[in-house]
Every structure is written in structure tokens, then in C-alpha cells.
N, C-alpha and C positions, 0 to 999 in steps of 0.2 A: 504494500500500500504506500503511495507517495506521501511524503511529509506535507503537512498543512503549513502554509507560510505563516510566519509570525506576524501578527498584526501590530504595527508600530503605534505608539502614542505620539501625537504631535502637540507641542506646547508653544503657545504664544504668550505675549505679555499678560493677557487677560482670559484667554480661551484655551481649553484643553480638548483636543480631538482624540477620543479614546475608543477602544473596542466596546462593543455593546455588552450590557449586563442584563440578566433576566429581569431585574427590577425596572429596567427602562421601558418595558412594554406598556405598562399602565399609562404612564405619562405620554408615550408615543401615541397610543390609541386616543387618549383625550385630545391631544393636539390635532390628530387627523380627523377628528369629529367636530372640531371647532370651525364654525362658519367663517370667522375672520381669517384663520390660517389658510383655509381651503378656497377662499374667494375666487382665485383665478384658475382653479382646477375644475374639471367637469362635475365632480361631486365630492361630498365628504366620504370618508372611509368608515365602514363598519369595523367592529373589533376584529372580525375574521379577516377582512381586507388588510387592516393595519398589521396584524400578526403575520399574514402572508408576505407583506412587503418587508417586514423585519427579517423573516426567514430568507428572502431573496438577497437582502443586504448581507446577512451573515454567510450565505452560500458563496456570494461573490468574493468576499474577503477570504474564505477558505480556499477558493480556486486561485486567487491572484495576489493576495496580500495587501490589497488596497480596496477602497470602496467609500461608502458614506459613513463616516465616523460619527459616533454619538458626541454631542457637544455638551461639555461641562463648563460652567462658569463659576469658579470658586467664589464663595460668599453669596452667590445668587441662586444657583440651581445645579444639582448633581446631573440632571438631564434636562435639556431644553430644546432638543431637536437634533438635526444632523447637518453636517457639511462634509463635502468630499467629492470623490471622483466615481463616476459610474458610466457604463456604456450608454450612449445616447439611444433613444428610441429608434428602432430601425426604420420607422416611417418618416423621419425628418430628413430633409434634403442633404444634410452634411454626413449622414450615416454611411458607413460605420465610423464612429468617433467616440472619444471619451469626453464626457461632460463634467464640468465643475458645477455643483449645485448645492442648495441649502434649503432647509425648511426649519424655521425656528418658532417657538411659542411666543406669544405677544409680550411676555415679560422681558424678552431679549431684543425686541425691535427697537430700531432707531438709536442704537448705542455703538454701532460699528462692529458688533460681534460677527455678523455674516461676512463682512469684508475681511476681518482678521482671519477667520476660519477659511475663507476662500483663498486668501494669500498663502496660508500654511499648506492647503491642499495643492495649489498650483506649484509651489516650490517643491513639494514632495513628488508630484507628477513629473515635473521637468528634471529636477536634480537627482532624485533617487531612482525613480522608475525608468527615466529616460524617454518619456513620451516626447514626440516632436510637435504635437498639436493637442490643445485642449479647448473645447468649445463651451459656450453657454448660451442659453436662449430662454425666453419667457414669453408670456402673453403680451400683446401690444399694450394692453391696459395696465399691466403690472409695473407701474412706474417705480415703486420701491426696489424691486429686484433689478430693474434696469439701472438704477443709480448704483447699486452694489457692483454690477458688472462693469460699469464705467470706471469705478475706482480700482 
């Protein structure tokens, strides 16, 4: 049986991108059911959908050693979403590609955590993994994510 890649923890000045823990799933499900968080997505996720998404995140890490890390903000939240690298949806014009993305709970909005986590993810993707290109995209109406992408 092949070895499972070790999942690194990425640390910034205020953000920790870490492997997922079983206890993260309750907060993840609540976040995915929040109308504010899911405003620019086709629908909110059920608990089963959210757990399935977490399963896919963990499986991608097991295959590749990178993915969508759990975001921890010391002093604010042990889990407040994800930031990281994932395969882009095969239906988008740039596919196949690796996308940098994020989804954070409202307590973490507007404080630069998505930008910090995105930069940590990009540095890991380019400098450690050796990716040549990383893309990002969002809904036309999702101005907050567009601003993160611009930074």
C-alpha cells in the first residue's frame, strides 16, 4: 500500500492552515447551511452534503498532500472555514487546473484572513508543490471574493 502524504500545516502571522479534525465537521456543516456564507452558491448544503464535501477534501489530501486546509485563527476560532488548493471544476473553461479558494464563516470576514490564507496556499503551491499555474474564479456578483483575488 502506498504511503499517505503528510499533510503540512501552514502558518501565517494570524492564520493557521491545518489538517482537518473530526470536530471541525459540526462547524463546517453550520457554515455550509448559512445563507450568508452560501449566497453566491447554487444552494446551501445539507449535513450529508457538507460531510461528503469534507470526505472529498480529506481524500484529496490523502492522494496529493495538498488541498483545502481547515482555517484556525488563534484567539478567535479553532475552525472557521477552509482555504487552499483544489482541482478546478472540470466544466470551467480553464480546466484542468488547480484553484486557490476559500470559504470562511462570517466571524472571519473583512479582516484579511482569506487573503492571508490565500497567500500561504499560493506560496505552498508554487514553492513547495511546484505548480506552474494556479487559478481563481467566483461569481460576477461576489465582489468580496473578487477583492481577495485582486490582493
